[in-house]
Every structure is written in C-alpha cells, then in structure tokens.
C-alpha positions in Angstrom: -9.0 -12.3 3.9 -7.7 -16.1 3.8 -3.8 -16.8 3.6 -5.1 -20.2 2.1 -7.4 -17.9 -0.9 -7.5 -19.6 -4.3 -8.9 -17.3 -6.8 -11.4 -18.1 -9.6 -9.5 -17.6 -12.6 -12.2 -14.9 -14.0 -11.7 -12.7 -10.8 -8.2 -13.0 -10.6 -8.3 -11.5 -14.1 -10.4 -8.7 -12.9 -8.4 -8.3 -10.1 -5.4 -8.1 -11.9 -7.2 -5.3 -14.5 -7.4 -3.3 -11.0 -4.0 -3.9 -10.2 -2.9 -2.9 -13.4 -5.0 0.0 -13.7 -8.3 0.1 -15.0 -10.5 1.5 -12.5 -14.1 1.2 -13.3 -17.0 -1.4 -14.6 -16.8 -0.3 -18.0 -13.1 -0.1 -18.1 -12.0 -3.0 -17.0 -14.9 -4.9 -18.7 -12.9 -3.9 -21.8 -9.5 -5.0 -20.3 -11.0 -8.2 -19.8 -13.6 -9.2 -22.5 -16.1 -10.2 -20.0 -19.3 -9.3 -19.8 -21.3 -7.1 -17.3 -23.2 -9.8 -15.6 -19.8 -11.3 -14.6 -17.6 -8.2 -13.8 -20.0 -6.4 -11.6 -20.9 -9.1 -9.7 -17.2 -10.1 -9.1 -15.9 -7.0 -8.2 -19.2 -6.8 -5.6 -17.4 -9.9 -4.1 -14.0 -8.8 -4.3 -15.1 -5.7 -2.2 -16.7 -8.1 0.2 -13.5 -9.8 0.4 -11.5 -6.8 1.2 -9.2 -7.2 -1.7 -10.8 -4.0 -3.1 -11.8 -0.7 -2.3 -14.5 1.8 -4.1 -15.5 5.5 -4.0 -18.5 7.1 -6.8 -16.5 9.9 -8.0 -18.4 13.6 -7.3 -21.5 14.3 -9.5 -20.4 16.8 -10.9 -17.5 15.9 -12.3 -19.9 13.3 -14.2 -21.9 15.1 -15.3 -18.9 17.7 -16.5 -18.2 14.9 -18.8 -22.3 14.0 -19.9 -22.3 10.9 -18.3 -23.2 9.0 -15.3 -21.0 9.0 -12.1 -18.3 5.7 -12.0 -17.6 3.5 -9.4 -13.4 3.8 -9.7 -11.7 0.6 -7.8 -8.4 0.2 -6.2 -6.7 -2.8 -4.9 -5.8 -2.7 -0.8 -3.4 -4.4 0.9 -5.2 -7.7 0.4 -5.8 -7.5 -2.7 -2.6 -6.6 -3.3 -1.1 -9.5 -1.7 -3.6 -11.7 -3.1 -2.9 -10.8 -6.9 0.5 -11.7 -6.0 -0.5 -14.9 -5.3 -2.6 -15.5 -8.3 -0.4 -14.3 -10.8 2.0 -17.0 -10.1 -1.3 -19.2 -10.1 -2.8 -17.7 -13.5 0.6 -16.2 -15.1 -1.3 -14.7 -18.1 -2.0 -12.4 -15.5 1.4 -10.5 -15.6 1.0 -9.5 -19.4 -2.5 -7.7 -18.6 -0.8 -5.8 -15.8 2.4 -5.2 -18.1 -0.4 -3.9 -20.9 -2.4 -1.3 -18.5 0.8 -0.1 -16.4 1.8 1.7 -20.2 -1.0 3.4 -20.9 -2.8 3.7 -17.1 -1.9 4.8 -13.3 
C-alpha cells in the first residue's frame, strides 16, 4: 500500500475492529454496526490491499459447533501501520480498539 493511503471512515472502522480482536465477518458486523453488504466487500478490499490476511478455519471445528466455517482475519504489518494512521485521522476508532481488547484477542 502507498504511504499516503487514506482509508475511508468505514474501512478504517473495519480495520480497527480487526485490530481490536474481532476476527470474523459477523463479529465485525456486530462490533461496528455495519451491514454485511458493507463489511464483506470492505474486507475483500482490505485484503487485496495487503492490510489484512484471512484464513479459513477447519471444517471439523465449525462442524463441532454445528455452524458454517468462518474466515478469520488478522492485521498485517502494513495494516497495523495503516490503522495507526487511521486512528490519528479518525480518533473515535480508538474507542472500538479499547473496548475490544478487554474481551477479545
């Protein structure tokens, strides 16, 4: 990603949720209050931009809980840097990170 990248508020919010420990789509939707039609395309863009990486959980783990497999997201080093810059640009994102770290990780 470019050093001068400026994320939209929505993308920064989603990046902040991932950084705060919210790891899969529905979890991120609940944390941010954003609908799936916003969250999932943004996650794809963030992954294409190398700010996050994803990994599917094992089918057996999902089957044991009687649910579909989840795709888990995590920040990359570039994502951590972008989140730091986005937090300075959108200070309210820090509140999400503070709230999430107490419960997640």
